[in-house]
C-alpha positions in Angstrom: -0.2 0.2 -0.2 2.8 2.1 0.9 4.6 1.5 -2.6 1.6 1.9 -4.3 0.9 5.2 -2.8 4.6 6.6 -3.4 4.6 5.5 -7.3 1.2 7.3 -7.3 2.3 10.8 -5.6 5.4 10.6 -7.7 3.6 10.0 -10.8 1.4 13.0 -10.1 4.6 15.4 -9.6 5.8 13.9 -13.0 2.3 14.7 -14.4 2.6 18.1 -13.0 6.5 18.8 -14.2 5.5 17.8 -17.7 2.5 19.9 -17.5 4.6 23.1 -16.7 7.3 22.1 -19.6 4.1 22.2 -21.9 3.0 26.0 -20.8 6.9 26.6 -21.0 7.4 25.5 -24.6 5.6 27.6 -26.3 7.5 30.8 -24.5 10.7 29.4 -25.4 10.0 28.5 -28.8 8.4 32.4 -29.2 12.0 33.5 -27.9 13.8 31.6 -30.3 11.8 32.9 -32.9 12.2 36.4 -31.7 16.1 36.0 -31.2 16.2 35.3 -34.9 14.0 38.4 -35.7 16.1 40.5 -34.0 19.1 39.2 -35.9 17.2 40.0 -39.1 16.2 43.4 -37.3 20.6 44.2 -37.4 20.3 43.6 -40.9 17.9 46.4 -41.4 15.0 43.9 -41.9 11.6 43.8 -40.0 12.8 45.9 -37.3 8.9 47.2 -36.6 7.9 43.5 -36.0 10.8 42.4 -33.5 10.3 45.1 -31.8 6.7 44.4 -31.2 7.4 40.6 -30.6 9.8 41.5 -28.0 7.7 43.4 -25.8 4.7 41.1 -26.1 6.9 38.2 -25.3 8.4 39.9 -22.3 5.3 40.8 -20.8 4.3 37.3 -21.5 6.9 35.8 -19.5 6.8 38.3 -16.6 3.4 37.7 -16.2 4.0 33.9 -16.3 7.2 34.7 -13.7 4.6 37.1 -11.5 2.1 33.8 -11.0 5.3 31.4 -10.2 7.1 33.9 -7.7 4.0 34.7 -5.9 3.6 31.5 -4.3 6.2 31.9 -2.2 5.4 33.3 1.2 5.5 36.8 2.1 8.0 35.5 5.2 10.5 33.6 2.9 10.7 36.8 0.6 11.9 38.7 3.8 14.7 35.5 4.8 15.9 36.3 1.3 16.9 39.8 1.0 17.6 40.0 4.8 19.9 37.0 4.7 21.1 36.3 0.9 21.0 39.5 -1.0 23.4 42.4 -0.1 22.2 46.3 0.5 24.4 47.4 -2.8 22.4 44.6 -4.9 19.3 46.3 -3.9 19.2 48.6 -7.3 19.8 45.3 -9.6 17.2 43.1 -7.8 14.8 46.0 -8.2 15.7 46.8 -11.7 15.3 43.0 -12.6 11.1 43.1 -13.1 8.2 44.8 -11.8 7.3 42.2 -9.5 11.0 42.4 -7.5 10.2 45.9 -7.7 7.6 45.7 -5.7 8.5 43.5 -3.6 11.8 45.6 -2.7 9.1 48.4 -1.7 6.8 46.0 0.4 9.8 45.1 2.5 11.0 48.6 3.1 14.4 47.6 1.7 16.3 51.6 0.3 17.7 51.2 -2.5 21.1 52.6 -3.2 25.0 51.3 -3.7 26.7 52.5 -0.9 30.7 52.6 -2.1 32.0 55.0 1.1 35.2 53.8 2.0 33.8 53.0 5.8 31.4 51.1 4.5 33.0 48.8 2.4 35.7 48.6 5.0 33.2 47.2 7.2 31.9 44.8 5.0 34.9 43.3 4.5 35.6 42.9 7.6 32.4 41.1 8.6 33.6 39.1 5.5 29.8 40.1 3.7 30.9 42.1 0.8 30.0 40.0 -2.3 32.8 40.9 -5.4 30.9 42.1 -8.5 31.5 40.7 -11.9 33.0 42.5 -14.6 29.2 42.4 -16.2 27.7 44.6 -13.2 30.4 47.3 -14.1 29.4 47.1 -17.6 25.5 47.2 -16.9 26.1 50.3 -14.5 27.8 52.0 -17.2 25.5 51.0 -19.5 22.5 52.1 -17.3 23.3 55.2 -15.6 25.1 58.5 -16.4 28.8 58.1 -16.0 30.0 61.5 -14.8 34.1 62.0 -15.0 36.6 62.6 -12.5 36.1 61.3 -8.8 34.1 63.9 -6.3 34.4 62.8 -2.8 31.1 61.9 -0.7 30.4 63.7 2.7 27.3 62.6 5.0 26.1 65.8 6.9 24.3 64.8 10.3 20.9 64.0 8.6 22.2 62.1 6.0 22.4 64.5 3.3 25.0 63.9 0.4 27.1 66.5 -0.5 30.4 66.9 -2.4 33.7 68.8 -1.2 32.6 71.5 -3.6 29.0 72.2 -2.4 29.2 70.8 1.8 29.1 74.9 2.4 26.2 75.3 0.3 23.0 76.7 2.1 20.8 74.7 -0.4 20.2 71.7 0.8 18.5 70.5 -2.9 21.4 71.6 -4.7 23.5 68.9 -2.7 21.6 66.5 -3.5 21.0 67.3 -7.3 24.2 65.3 -8.5 23.2 62.2 -7.3 20.3 60.8 -8.7 20.9 58.4 -11.2 25.1 59.5 -11.3 27.8 57.9 -11.2 31.2 59.5 -11.1 33.8 57.0 -12.7 36.1 57.2 -9.7 34.0 55.3 -7.7 33.7 52.7 -10.0 37.4 52.8 -10.7 38.0 52.4 -6.9 35.3 49.8 -6.0 37.4 48.0 -8.8 40.6 48.3 -7.0 38.9 47.6 -3.7 37.8 44.1 -5.4 41.1 43.2 -6.5 40.6 43.2 -9.7 43.0 43.6 -12.7 40.2 42.8 -15.3 38.1 45.5 -14.2 41.0 47.9 -13.4 41.7 47.3 -17.0 38.5 47.4 -18.7 37.3 51.0 -17.2 40.9 52.4 -17.9 41.2 51.1 -21.6 37.6 50.8 -22.8 35.5 53.3 -20.6 39.0 56.0 -19.9 38.7 56.1 -16.8 41.4 57.4 -14.6 43.1 56.8 -11.1 42.6 59.4 -8.7 43.9 60.5 -5.2 41.9 57.9 -3.3 42.3 54.6 -5.6 46.0 53.7 -3.9 43.7 53.3 -0.7 40.8 50.6 -2.0 44.0 48.9 -3.8 45.5 48.7 -0.4 42.8 47.5 1.5 42.1 44.9 -0.9 45.7 43.6 -0.2 46.3 42.6 -4.3 49.8 43.1 -5.1 48.5 42.7 -8.4 46.4 45.7 -8.4 49.1 48.0 -6.9 51.6 46.5 -9.8 49.1 47.6 -12.1 48.3 50.9 -10.4 52.3 51.7 -11.2 52.5 50.7 -14.4 49.5 52.0 -15.8 49.0 55.1 -13.7 49.4 58.4 -15.2 48.3 61.5 -13.3 47.3 62.6 -9.5 50.6 61.2 -8.3 50.5 57.8 -9.5 52.9 56.1 -12.3 55.9 55.2 -10.2 54.3 57.1 -7.4 51.8 56.4 -4.5 50.3 58.9 -1.8 50.4 58.1 2.0 46.9 56.4 1.2 48.1 53.5 0.1 50.4 52.5 3.1 47.1 53.5 5.3 44.7 51.0 3.2 47.2 48.1 3.3 47.9 48.9 7.2 44.1 49.0 7.8 43.4 45.6 5.9 46.5 44.0 7.7 48.2 43.4 4.2 51.7 42.8 5.0 52.4 41.6 2.2 51.3 44.5 0.1 52.2 47.5 2.5 56.1 45.9 2.2 55.4 45.7 -1.6 54.5 49.5 -1.4 57.6 49.8 1.1 60.1 48.5 -1.4 59.2 50.5 -4.1 62.0 53.1 -5.3 61.7 55.6 -4.0 59.2 54.0 -1.1 55.5 55.1 -1.0 54.9 57.4 1.6 53.4 56.7 5.2 52.3 58.6 8.0 50.4 59.0 11.3 47.4 57.6 9.3 49.6 54.4 8.7 49.5 53.4 12.4 46.4 54.4 13.3 44.7 52.5 10.5 46.9 49.0 11.4 45.4 49.3 15.3 41.9 50.3 14.2 42.1 46.9 11.9 43.8 45.2 15.1 46.3 44.0 12.5 49.4 43.6 15.8 51.9 41.9 13.0 51.7 45.0 11.0 52.0 47.1 13.7 55.6 45.9 15.0 56.8 46.0 11.5 55.6 49.7 11.4 57.9 50.7 14.0 60.7 48.4 13.3 61.7 50.3 10.3 64.2 53.0 10.8 63.5 55.3 11.0 60.0 53.9 12.2 56.5 54.9 10.9 55.2 57.8 13.1 52.3 57.7 15.4 50.1 59.9 17.7 46.9 59.4 19.9 44.7 58.0 17.1 46.2 54.2 17.2 45.4 53.8 21.1 41.2 55.5 20.1 40.6 53.3 17.2 42.2 50.4 19.0 39.8 51.0 22.2 37.0 51.8 19.7 37.1 48.5 17.9 37.7 46.7 21.3 41.2 45.6 20.4 42.4 45.1 23.8 46.0 43.3 23.0 46.8 45.5 20.4 46.3 48.6 23.1 48.3 47.3 25.6 50.9 46.4 23.2 50.9 50.3 21.8 51.6 51.5 25.8 53.9 49.3 26.3 56.4 50.5 24.5 59.0 53.0 25.0 58.1 55.4 25.1 54.4 54.4 25.0 52.0 55.6 21.9 50.4 58.7 23.4 46.6 58.9 24.3 44.1 61.2 25.4 40.2 61.1 26.4 39.1 59.9 23.0 40.5 56.7 24.3 37.8 56.0 26.6 35.4 57.8 24.5 36.1 55.0 21.9 35.9 52.3 24.3 32.4 53.9 26.1 31.4 54.2 22.4 31.9 50.5 21.1 30.9 49.1 24.6 34.1 47.3 25.1 34.1 47.6 29.2 36.9 45.5 29.5 38.8 48.1 27.2 37.4 50.9 29.6 38.2 49.2 32.8 41.8 48.7 31.9 42.2 52.3 30.5 41.2 53.7 33.8 43.1 51.2 35.7 46.4 52.2 34.6 49.0 54.5 36.4 48.6 57.1 35.7 45.0 56.4 34.3 43.5 57.3 30.8 41.6 61.0 30.4 38.3 61.0 30.1 35.7 63.7 30.0 31.8 64.3 29.5 32.3 62.5 26.0 32.6 58.9 27.3 28.9 59.3 29.0 27.5 61.1 26.2 28.6 58.2 23.9 27.9 55.6 26.1 23.9 56.4 26.2 24.5 57.5 22.4 24.9 53.9 21.5 22.6 52.5 24.4 25.3 50.9 26.7 24.2 51.3 30.5 26.7 48.7 31.9 29.1 51.1 30.6 27.5 54.5 32.2 27.0 52.4 35.4 30.7 51.8 35.5 31.6 55.2 34.3 29.5 56.9 36.9 30.4 54.3 40.0 34.4 55.4 39.9 35.7 57.9 42.8 35.4 60.7 41.3 32.7 59.6 38.6 33.2 60.4 35.1 32.1 63.9 34.6 28.4 64.5 32.5 26.4 67.4 30.9 23.3 67.7 28.9 24.4 66.1 25.8 24.6 62.8 27.7 20.4 62.8 27.8 20.3 64.0 24.3 22.1 61.2 23.5 20.4 59.0 24.9 17.0 60.5 23.2 18.4 60.9 19.9 19.5 56.9 19.6 16.0 55.8 21.0 17.4 54.4 23.9 14.5 55.0 26.6 15.5 52.6 29.7 19.1 54.4 29.6 17.5 58.1 29.4 14.9 56.9 32.6 18.4 55.7 34.7 19.9 58.9 33.7 17.1 60.5 35.3 16.9 58.7 38.3 20.1 59.6 39.4 20.8 61.4 42.5 21.2 64.3 41.3 19.9 63.7 37.8 21.7 63.7 34.7 20.7 66.8 33.3 19.2 67.6 30.3 17.5 70.9 28.1 15.3 71.2 25.0 17.7 69.5 22.9 16.7 66.6 24.1 13.1 67.0 23.6 14.5 67.8 19.7 16.7 65.1 19.1 13.5 62.7 20.5 11.4 64.2 17.5 13.8 64.7 15.0 14.9 60.7 15.1 11.1 60.0 15.6 11.5 58.4 19.2 7.8 58.8 19.9 8.0 57.2 23.7 10.8 59.0 24.4 9.4 62.0 23.6 6.6 61.1 25.9 8.5 60.0 28.7 10.3 63.3 28.3 7.6 65.6 28.4 5.6 63.1 31.1 8.2 63.7 33.9 7.3 66.2 37.0 9.0 69.0 36.1 9.1 68.0 32.1 11.7 68.2 30.5 12.0 72.0 29.0 11.0 71.9 24.6 10.8 74.5 22.3 7.0 73.2 21.0 7.0 75.0 17.6 10.5 74.6 17.2 10.5 70.5 17.7 7.5 70.8 14.8 9.7 72.7 12.7 12.3 70.4 12.9 10.4 67.5 12.6 8.7 68.8 9.2 12.3 70.1 7.8 14.5 67.2 9.0 12.8 64.3 8.6 8.9 64.8 7.9 8.0 61.8 11.1 4.4 62.8 10.8 3.5 60.7 13.7 5.5 63.1 16.0 3.9 66.2 13.9 1.0 65.0 15.0 1.6 64.3 19.0 3.1 67.4 19.0 -0.3 68.7 17.9 -2.1 67.4 20.6 -0.2 69.0 23.2 -1.3 71.9 24.9 0.2 75.1 24.2 2.6 76.0 26.6 5.2 78.1 27.4 7.9 77.2 25.5 11.9 77.3 25.9 13.7 78.9 22.6 16.1 76.5 21.1 19.2 78.2 20.9 21.4 78.5 17.7 23.5 75.6 18.3 20.3 73.3 19.7 18.8 73.5 16.1 22.2 73.0 13.7 
């Protein structure tokens, strides 16, 4: 009985497969016919018919795909996009077909390819970066407007993008207008260098005329590809290249932990220059072997307070201990404790403060711990004798980050951590309604500018649920936001 049942089930499955093949065959045959028509069209025959047939065929394929893909449950699509699709692939995914575009919108994924240095470096460390093929670069060049040169992109506090030439502009929309559908050739070239692909670099330079820029060396250094660095050395023309590299190349190699690439750069004639940024990059990446090489040279690679600050921020305690064990020790300042607090590295903070003399700290330590929600770090900092100092920025940062429990703890202390109108303004700007309700629900309530908060929300973020709540509040006497508060 079981065997007959299994055989029956198997037959039913084969029947469905055969049925699906029968449905697909006409489309496949039509596709082959359209290919032949397009071949004739290229020879000047039947162009109108080929175009009409192609559009009809695409529509039929899309309808069939939507029917098939629609069988997947929403939670499966969520899993696919969250776990198997990288953010930088979202644009290609959304442009594949209308169905994929709708899924991207339904799941709330933002379309955008982030080629900023810090973002790519973080991806490389996490192991989540996926190399794009030559075909992807060719698709980008065929699809988007490619602008000449290279413009370094900056971000302001609220996420607007601007370049070095317009960062002082008062017109926010002017700052953004160059970035809709436009790609600078330098960003593509740098991304190819970051991937360590000589093939793509060669295509961009020879076929598309892209030129190396002042940041390409950093991307190549981070990749660790000696082949890419050698290709740049041989083919580079202008912007300090040719037989020379800028200091950024050594910084990138040190940051990526690529000792072989670093030795290659320093072995050139003349050697690739380096500076304090090189040691900083090695410490940030936690690459102790690279740091030891840098400092063993004659003369040693220079350093300043940055290596300790960045090692603390990344939680590299052993690197920090080595830095401070040298003769003379690598210098440090308040940013070391700030970095440890911001990164939530309580062990690093405790060690830094246990030294004789202890690493200095200031109000920024508490502010950054609150801003990223590290309550245990805050409790330690305030539990010392004397306690780590704090000010109004601590509550502001907690509100901005939406860390309600942290804010409650701050205000529960004796005396409570001070706050001012910027606490409410930050909560409103970031859409933190529960934080705003708590702040205004205290006795006495956290001071605010009701009209000022409303204006800031509408201008910077447009969180309508915040605007609605503000409008429902009584028209009380407001405090005025200072110019610094509204920045």
